[in-house]
C-alpha positions, 0 to 999 in steps of 0.5 A: 548458483550463488551460495549467498542465500541471506539477502542483505539490505543492499541486495534487497534494494537492487532486487525487483520488487512489487508494491500493492499498498502505498499511500501517496499522502503517506510517502512524501519526502520531509523536505518536500513537506516543508517546501510545499508548506512554504509555497502554499502558505500552510502554517500547521507544521510542528517544525520546519527542520527536515530532520526534526520533521522526519522524526516527528512523523515517525514518533506521532505515528508510533501511537499504537492507535489507528485513529491517532496515526491517521491524524498525521495526514492532516499535515501531508494533505494540508500541503497537497491542495494545488495541482503543482503540489500534487504533481510534484509529490506524485513524481517524487513518489515514483522516483523514490520507489524506482530507486528502491528497486520497485518495478511495479507499484499501485499507489493509492490516495483519496481525491476527496482529501485534496479539494479544500482549495477548490480543485475538482476531483477530476483535476486532482486525478489528472494532476497526480497522473501527470506527476506519475508520468513525469516521475516514470520518465525521470526514473527511466532517464536514470535507467530505472524502469517502473510501472505505476497504477493508481488506486482511488480511495473513498474515505469510509467515514464520509459519504462519497464512495459512489462518487469516487467509484465513478471517478475510478471507472472514468479514469481507468483508461488513464492509469487508474487501475482500481478502487479502495475504501480507507480510514477508520474501520471501527464504526464504519463497516465496508457494507456502508458502501455497497452501492460503490462496490456494486458499481465497480463490479458491474463496470468490470473494474477492480477493488480492494478494501482496507479490512482487518487492520484495526478491527477484527474478523467481522471486517474481513468477512464483510469485505469479502462476503458482502462486498466482494473484495478481490484483495484485503488491505492489511488483513492481518487480523485473519490470524484471529481465525487461526489456532496454533498448537503443538500439532501445527495450525488449524484454520477456521472457516474464514481463514480457510476460505481466504487461503483457498480462494487465494485472496491476497493479503496486503500486509504492512508490517511496520505500519501494523506495529505503529497502529497497535495491530501487532506488538512488534515485527517479531510478533507479526503473523506474516511469518506464520501466514507465509508458512501456511501459504496464504497469498502474502504480499509485503508493503509499506503503507506509509513510507514517511510515517513508518520511515520505511521502504519495501526493501527495509520491510523485507530486511525486517522479515529477514531478521525476524523470520529468516526470510531468504531469497526464495521467500522474497521472490515468492512474495514478489510474484504473489504481489505481481499475480495480484496486481490490478493490471491486465494478465499479459502485463503481469505475466510479462513483468513476472517472466521477463523482469522478476524471475530472471533476476532471482534465478541466480539467487534461488 
């Protein structure tokens, strides 16, 4: 057994990891944003210098406001309005995740955001799926194996949730594994989309809901109890239902229900700091939630805006909370158990990819 228990950043890059919460339009390479702006005639970029643009995205996202954070997507979505652009971004996404050691990822996006130049929703989905497959093949040629599932998002401030839910079911045999709603939480409760969630459920399909990021416990409660969410996108505000004291932690009714039911939390530490959900990584409840054995998973949210990878998120948790290999393995298996692909596929990746690699380190 290895005596090295503290994972280094390089070790973490080599480790097999699982990613459940990553936005396609939040993970572009800065150089690709510039290339696509030139190719598609998009003139809204603040700069065309790669280094400056990379820094601009991070700085603009460091606003402490979810609404302001979301404004950065005007530029990434602005350059992703053609099939060629969508396929390129999707392929590069898979390649970048594979290079970071991700062996399974669920990447999400809102098809309705990419129809400004006349693409149909179906054309958007097919272009992205083609790109994902191209990226998988490119990664495999370099010896990197990765499986990618797609989540289709509806924007909660719009009125197309049912339409996107139907799109999800229509393409579930072509790589789309689930449904989500995203966008600003305040003023747009998940119960506005009950018809979409009912359609997904009665179609025996899967869905997660962005809840408990910028808004509080009410959003989480609605997502679970009214809408039937299988997972919580972020869910960080569940901490508001946990009281800590000298005698330990006392869980409120909702927090206890979430833990008892093993409802996965798609936690995104760096993003939560940027949107003001928490003050710093060190103040993030992920450490406490892991100790209390909630079903914690560690995610990127938007790699461009947060200048992060799954590995760097874990490295931050190593520094802030003393995570060791056992913690990284536990979060990774949590995520794989919570994926929206079939049981046999999940078990295969856990037993034949994840556990063998970590066996020598835990």
